[in-house]
C-alpha positions as a Python dict, from the first residue, in 0.01 Angstrom:
ca = {
    (1, 'M'): (0, 0, 0),
    (2, 'K'): (-251, 279, -55),
    (3, 'A'): (-59, 510, -289),
    (4, 'V'): (283, 635, -391),
    (5, 'R'): (361, 932, -164),
    (6, 'H'): (646, 1092, -361),
    (7, 'T'): (958, 1020, -563),
    (8, 'G'): (1289, 1136, -416),
    (9, 'I'): (1559, 1277, -644),
    (10, 'V'): (1911, 1348, -513),
    (11, 'I'): (2037, 1660, -688),
    (12, 'R'): (2382, 1814, -727),
    (13, 'N'): (2287, 2173, -805),
    (14, 'M'): (1997, 2343, -627),
    (15, 'D'): (1964, 2640, -864),
    (16, 'K'): (1969, 2433, -1184),
    (17, 'S'): (1731, 2177, -1038),
    (18, 'L'): (1480, 2437, -926),
    (19, 'H'): (1503, 2610, -1262),
    (20, 'F'): (1426, 2280, -1437),
    (21, 'Y'): (1153, 2135, -1213),
    (22, 'R'): (986, 2461, -1100),
    (23, 'D'): (1047, 2712, -1376),
    (24, 'L'): (1048, 2489, -1684),
    (25, 'L'): (825, 2195, -1583),
    (26, 'G'): (590, 2388, -1356),
    (27, 'F'): (619, 2190, -1031),
    (28, 'K'): (522, 2404, -731),
    (29, 'I'): (714, 2406, -404),
    (30, 'V'): (492, 2293, -117),
    (31, 'K'): (753, 2241, 156),
    (32, 'K'): (1121, 2315, 207),
    (33, 'M'): (1311, 2183, 507),
    (34, 'E'): (1665, 2185, 639),
    (35, 'E'): (1716, 1847, 803),
    (36, 'A'): (1998, 1735, 1033),
    (37, 'G'): (2042, 1546, 1358),
    (38, 'S'): (1984, 1201, 1494),
    (39, 'Y'): (1639, 1140, 1341),
    (40, 'I'): (1738, 1195, 977),
    (41, 'S'): (2076, 1024, 1028),
    (42, 'T'): (1903, 720, 1181),
    (43, 'V'): (1630, 701, 916),
    (44, 'C'): (1881, 730, 630),
    (45, 'G'): (2147, 516, 796),
    (46, 'I'): (2422, 775, 738),
    (47, 'S'): (2590, 965, 1023),
    (48, 'G'): (2601, 1343, 1023),
    (49, 'I'): (2350, 1408, 744),
    (50, 'Q'): (2266, 1767, 659),
    (51, 'V'): (2015, 1783, 374),
    (52, 'T'): (1778, 2036, 223),
    (53, 'T'): (1455, 1868, 111),
    (54, 'I'): (1209, 2036, -122),
    (55, 'K'): (872, 1874, -186),
    (56, 'M'): (713, 1985, -513),
    (57, 'T'): (374, 1907, -660),
    (58, 'A'): (244, 1876, -1013),
    (59, 'D'): (-103, 1998, -1113),
    (60, 'D'): (-238, 1645, -1055),
    (61, 'S'): (-100, 1645, -696),
    (62, 'N'): (184, 1398, -765),
    (63, 'L'): (488, 1484, -554),
    (64, 'I'): (859, 1478, -613),
    (65, 'E'): (1115, 1551, -343),
    (66, 'L'): (1447, 1708, -431),
    (67, 'L'): (1724, 1621, -184),
    (68, 'F'): (2035, 1839, -175),
    (69, 'F'): (2294, 1683, 58),
    (70, 'H'): (2528, 1935, 219),
    (71, 'N'): (2688, 1652, 421),
    (72, 'P'): (2788, 1400, 311),
    (73, 'A'): (2817, 1535, -43),
    (74, 'P'): (2643, 1329, -312),
    (75, 'R'): (2869, 1074, -477),
    (76, 'M'): (2935, 1162, -836),
    (77, 'H'): (2892, 902, -1108),
    (78, 'E'): (3020, 1074, -1418),
    (79, 'N'): (2917, 807, -1665),
    (80, 'N'): (2569, 706, -1549),
    (81, 'E'): (2376, 548, -1831),
    (82, 'L'): (2002, 503, -1866),
    (83, 'N'): (2034, 127, -1824),
    (84, 'D'): (2223, 152, -1490),
    (85, 'A'): (2037, 0, -1194),
    (86, 'G'): (1829, 243, -989),
    (87, 'Y'): (1569, 506, -1066),
    (88, 'S'): (1590, 613, -1426),
    (89, 'H'): (1323, 871, -1505),
    (90, 'I'): (1000, 1051, -1428),
    (91, 'A'): (737, 1047, -1701),
    (92, 'C'): (512, 1353, -1732),
    (93, 'T'): (197, 1393, -1939),
    (94, 'V'): (175, 1720, -2131),
    (95, 'E'): (-90, 1883, -2348),
    (96, 'N'): (130, 1919, -2657),
    (97, 'I'): (463, 1737, -2660),
    (98, 'D'): (589, 1910, -2973),
    (99, 'A'): (532, 2253, -2819),
    (100, 'E'): (694, 2146, -2490),
    (101, 'Y'): (988, 1995, -2677),
    (102, 'A'): (1039, 2326, -2862),
    (103, 'R'): (1003, 2532, -2543),
    (104, 'L'): (1243, 2318, -2339),
    (105, 'T'): (1494, 2288, -2623),
    (106, 'G'): (1483, 2667, -2651),
    (107, 'A'): (1563, 2685, -2279),
    (108, 'G'): (1877, 2476, -2332),
    (109, 'I'): (1744, 2134, -2234),
    (110, 'H'): (1891, 1853, -2445),
    (111, 'F'): (1684, 1550, -2545),
    (112, 'N'): (1801, 1213, -2676),
    (113, 'S'): (1584, 1261, -2986),
    (114, 'T'): (1290, 1456, -3121),
    (115, 'P'): (948, 1332, -3000),
    (116, 'Q'): (882, 978, -3129),
    (117, 'I'): (556, 783, -3156),
    (118, 'S'): (571, 453, -2965),
    (119, 'P'): (547, 132, -3173),
    (120, 'D'): (197, 62, -3040),
    (121, 'G'): (85, 417, -3129),
    (122, 'Y'): (-21, 478, -2768),
    (123, 'A'): (214, 765, -2684),
    (124, 'K'): (446, 1023, -2830),
    (125, 'V'): (764, 1041, -2624),
    (126, 'A'): (1068, 1265, -2588),
    (127, 'F'): (1334, 1155, -2343),
    (128, 'Y'): (1555, 1401, -2161),
    (129, 'Y'): (1861, 1250, -1996),
    (130, 'E'): (2142, 1453, -1852),
    (131, 'S'): (2305, 1447, -1513),
    (132, 'M'): (2348, 1824, -1471),
    (133, 'F'): (2130, 1840, -1164),
}
């Protein structure tokens, strides 16, 4: 393996997701595609897929890909917990976590706690976890 290309995130609400990742976190859209047909159905192993994919980049060139499935609709898991198997989070480095925490909280984003210093003193962390997207 040479590098991680991107991280895919299945979303439930396009507008809320774009507001969060683009408007609040500052990711920039680099490519948006409407995908359907035999290629995407074969690659994903699901018949009849219709999906909007949006690749977004951070200032350091790391990519995320938002996937909004029109067909089949994403399965809803109302009680997902952080310790459930599967992808759990994306960690972002910021200049000033306290300022970002205040800005995002002011924008209606809910965190599990205020920023906390890790036991080894290496990092100060605030964890956002909500399945609104």
